[in-house]
C-alpha positions in Angstrom: -11.2 -5.1 0.5 -8.7 -2.5 1.8 -6.6 0.1 -0.1 -3.4 1.9 0.9 -0.8 4.1 -0.6 3.0 3.3 -0.9 5.0 0.7 1.0 1.9 -0.8 2.6 2.9 -2.9 5.7 6.2 -1.2 6.3 7.2 -1.8 9.9 4.4 -4.4 10.2 6.1 -7.5 9.0 4.9 -9.7 11.9 2.3 -12.3 11.1 -0.3 -10.5 13.3 -0.3 -7.5 11.0 -1.9 -9.8 8.3 -3.8 -12.0 10.8 -6.0 -9.1 12.0 -7.2 -8.2 8.5 -7.9 -11.8 7.8 -10.2 -12.1 10.8 -11.9 -8.9 9.7 -12.8 -10.6 6.5 -10.4 -8.6 4.2 -9.9 -10.7 1.0 -7.7 -8.3 -1.0 -5.5 -5.3 -0.4 -4.9 -2.8 -3.3 -1.9 -0.5 -3.0 0.7 1.5 -4.9 3.4 -0.7 -3.4 4.0 -3.3 -0.7 6.6 -3.8 2.0 8.1 -7.2 0.9 7.7 -9.2 4.1 4.2 -7.9 4.8 3.1 -8.8 1.2 4.2 -12.4 1.8 2.4 -12.6 5.2 -0.8 -11.4 3.4 -0.5 -14.2 1.0 0.0 -16.7 3.8 -3.3 -15.6 5.3 -5.2 -15.8 2.0 -5.3 -12.1 1.3 -4.6 -11.2 -2.3 -1.9 -8.5 -2.6 -2.9 -6.3 -5.6 -1.1 -3.3 -7.0 -2.5 -0.5 -9.1 -0.9 -0.6 -12.6 -1.1 3.2 -12.7 -0.4 4.5 -9.1 -2.3 7.8 -9.9 -5.5 5.7 -10.0 -5.3 5.5 -6.2 -7.0 9.0 -6.1 -10.0 7.7 -8.1 -11.1 5.4 -5.3 -12.9 6.7 -2.2 -13.1 5.1 1.2 -16.8 3.9 1.0 -16.9 3.1 -2.8 -18.4 -0.2 -3.8 -15.7 -1.9 -5.9 -15.4 -5.3 -7.5 -12.9 -7.3 -9.5 -14.8 -9.4 -11.9 -13.4 -12.9 -12.7 -10.3 -12.6 -10.5 -10.5 -16.1 -9.2 -11.1 -17.7 -12.6 -8.5 -15.5 -14.2 -5.9 -16.3 -11.6 -6.5 -20.0 -12.0 -5.9 -19.5 -15.7 -2.6 -17.6 -15.1 -3.8 -14.1 -15.6 -2.3 -11.4 -13.4 -3.9 -8.1 -14.6 -7.6 -7.3 -13.9 -10.1 -4.5 -14.1 -11.1 -3.0 -10.8 -14.6 -1.6 -11.3 -15.9 1.2 -9.0 -19.6 0.6 -9.0 -20.2 3.8 -7.1 -18.6 6.1 -9.7 -18.6 3.9 -12.8 -14.9 4.3 -13.2 -12.4 1.4 -13.6 -8.7 1.0 -13.5 -6.2 -1.8 -13.9 -4.7 -3.8 -11.0 -2.2 -6.6 -11.0 -0.6 -9.2 -8.8 2.8 -10.8 -9.1 1.9 -14.1 -7.4 4.2 -17.1 -7.9 2.7 -20.4 -8.6 3.0 -21.4 -5.0 1.4 -18.2 -3.8 -1.4 -18.5 -6.4 -2.2 -22.0 -5.0 -2.3 -20.6 -1.4 -4.7 -17.8 -2.4 -6.9 -20.2 -4.4 -7.0 -22.6 -1.5 -5.2 -25.4 -3.3 -2.2 -25.3 -0.9 -1.6 -24.6 2.7 0.9 -21.8 3.4 4.2 -22.7 4.9 3.9 -20.5 8.0 6.0 -22.5 10.3 8.1 -25.6 10.2 5.8 -28.6 9.7 3.8 -26.9 6.9 0.9 -25.3 8.8 2.3 -25.1 12.3 0.5 -23.2 15.0 -2.1 -21.4 13.0 -5.1 -23.3 11.6 -5.8 -22.8 7.9 -9.1 -22.3 6.2 -9.4 -22.0 2.5 -10.3 -18.7 0.9 
């Protein structure tokens, strides 16, 4: 998991800016806000774009904290979009949310291949999340 402040991905809209985190094993990014195109590229590579409901909660999470998002896969399958982020290191929690469309939700859940290039899948091999 990765976290960042405002406008995450600004100036990094190319596919490689999301490809590298995918190969590093990043499954989710939690931010105050996303750059629009980069957010879409994260989804296309199976990385869940999450926003803090209260941006001031950003300061509650430290770099090496052990965090989890209980039931995010099941909840997303059932149409939920707001979840608890639990910081197991400090015992604190905060609310996070995603604004995934049905198509994006299917990509994240591995039920649909992303439309990265013409031909639906194109040059980059896809593996489900």
